[in-house]
C-alpha positions as CSV (number, residue, x, y, z in Angstrom):
1,X,0.0,0.1,-0.2
2,X,0.8,3.6,-0.8
3,X,-0.5,7.0,0.0
4,X,-0.3,10.3,-1.3
5,X,-0.9,13.0,0.6
6,X,-1.8,16.6,1.1
7,X,-4.0,19.5,0.6
8,X,-6.9,20.3,-1.4
9,X,-5.9,21.4,-5.1
10,X,-2.7,20.8,-4.3
11,X,-1.4,18.6,-7.7
12,X,-1.5,15.1,-6.0
13,X,-3.9,14.0,-8.9
14,X,-1.4,15.3,-11.5
15,X,1.8,14.2,-9.6
16,X,0.0,10.2,-9.3
17,X,-0.6,9.9,-12.7
18,X,2.9,11.2,-14.0
19,X,4.8,8.9,-11.9
20,X,1.9,5.9,-12.0
21,X,0.6,6.0,-15.9
22,X,0.1,2.7,-15.7
23,X,-2.9,2.5,-12.7
24,X,-6.0,2.4,-13.9
25,X,-7.3,5.5,-11.0
26,X,-10.8,5.8,-9.8
27,X,-12.8,8.2,-8.2
28,X,-13.3,7.8,-4.1
29,X,-16.7,9.5,-4.7
30,X,-18.3,7.3,-7.3
31,X,-17.0,4.1,-6.3
32,X,-18.4,1.0,-4.1
33,X,-16.6,-0.8,-1.3
34,X,-16.7,-4.1,-3.5
35,X,-14.8,-1.7,-5.8
36,X,-12.0,0.0,-3.4
37,X,-11.2,-3.8,-2.3
38,X,-10.5,-4.1,-6.1
39,X,-9.4,-0.7,-7.1
40,X,-5.6,-0.5,-8.1
41,X,-5.4,3.2,-7.3
42,X,-8.1,5.3,-5.8
43,X,-8.1,9.5,-6.3
44,X,-9.9,11.3,-3.3
45,X,-10.1,8.3,-0.9
46,X,-11.3,11.1,1.8
47,X,-14.5,11.2,-0.5
48,X,-15.3,7.8,0.0
49,X,-15.6,7.4,3.4
50,X,-17.5,10.8,2.9
51,X,-20.1,8.7,1.3
52,X,-20.3,5.8,3.2
53,X,-21.1,7.9,6.3
54,X,-23.0,9.8,4.6
55,X,-25.5,6.2,3.4
56,X,-24.4,5.1,7.4
57,X,-22.7,2.5,6.5
58,X,-20.1,1.4,9.3
59,X,-16.3,3.0,8.6
60,X,-15.1,2.0,12.0
61,X,-13.2,-1.0,10.6
62,X,-12.8,0.1,6.8
63,X,-8.7,0.4,7.7
64,X,-8.3,-3.1,8.4
65,X,-10.5,-4.6,6.3
66,X,-8.7,-2.8,3.4
67,X,-5.4,-3.9,4.4
68,X,-6.7,-7.5,4.4
69,X,-8.6,-7.4,1.0
70,X,-6.4,-4.8,-1.0
71,X,-2.8,-4.6,0.7
72,X,-1.4,-3.5,-3.1
73,X,-3.8,-0.2,-3.2
74,X,-2.5,3.2,-3.9
75,X,-4.6,5.5,-1.9
76,X,-4.7,9.2,-2.5
77,X,-6.1,11.7,0.3
78,X,-6.6,14.7,0.6
79,X,-5.5,16.0,4.4
80,X,-8.9,17.8,5.8
81,X,-7.8,18.1,9.7
82,X,-5.7,21.6,9.2
83,X,-8.0,24.5,10.0
84,X,-11.2,26.1,11.3
85,X,-13.2,23.1,13.1
86,X,-16.6,22.7,11.4
87,X,-19.6,23.8,13.3
88,X,-21.6,20.7,11.8
89,X,-21.5,17.9,13.6
90,X,-21.2,15.6,10.8
91,X,-18.7,17.4,9.5
92,X,-16.3,17.2,12.7
93,X,-17.1,13.7,12.6
94,X,-15.7,13.3,9.0
95,X,-12.9,14.9,9.5
96,X,-12.3,13.1,12.5
97,X,-13.0,9.6,10.9
98,X,-10.6,10.3,8.0
99,X,-7.9,11.3,10.0
100,X,-7.9,8.6,11.7
101,X,-8.4,6.3,8.8
102,X,-5.8,7.4,7.2
103,X,-3.3,7.1,9.9
104,X,-3.8,3.7,10.9
105,X,-3.4,3.3,6.7
106,X,-0.6,5.4,6.7
107,X,1.3,3.2,9.5
108,X,0.7,0.3,7.4
109,X,2.0,1.8,3.8
110,X,5.2,0.6,3.0
111,X,5.3,4.7,1.5
112,X,3.7,7.9,2.3
113,X,4.0,11.3,0.1
114,X,2.8,14.5,1.0
115,X,2.5,16.5,-2.2
116,X,2.3,20.4,-1.9
117,X,2.4,22.9,-5.4
118,X,2.8,19.7,-6.9
119,X,6.1,18.2,-5.2
120,X,5.8,14.9,-3.4
121,X,7.9,15.0,-0.6
122,X,8.4,11.3,0.7
123,X,7.2,11.4,4.6
124,X,7.8,7.4,5.0
125,X,9.2,4.6,2.9
126,X,10.1,1.5,4.5
């Protein structure tokens, strides 16, 4: 597993598509859980979590399930935990859930890259 993280509009998609042109990228807001477990790469993984939460589906064990079922996946996710804490209860829960899931996945990942201004910096390479 590899993760590419960074703020919104920081060039993550262009960065990964340039470095991994052979990957069939899926959009996190448009795939099902079953498709996630079969995907090579997911853009907007944070949006997958949002759609699962909006649909009322459990996300508590998502990281562990993804690690077991698709350990070779490449995940691209926005870092959404910075800035002002949302007033809306759902948005606060969503922000926390994305942070917890991505923290667990980053711990498992062989490589984690943070992209800022289109420049990728390796923050983990195990």
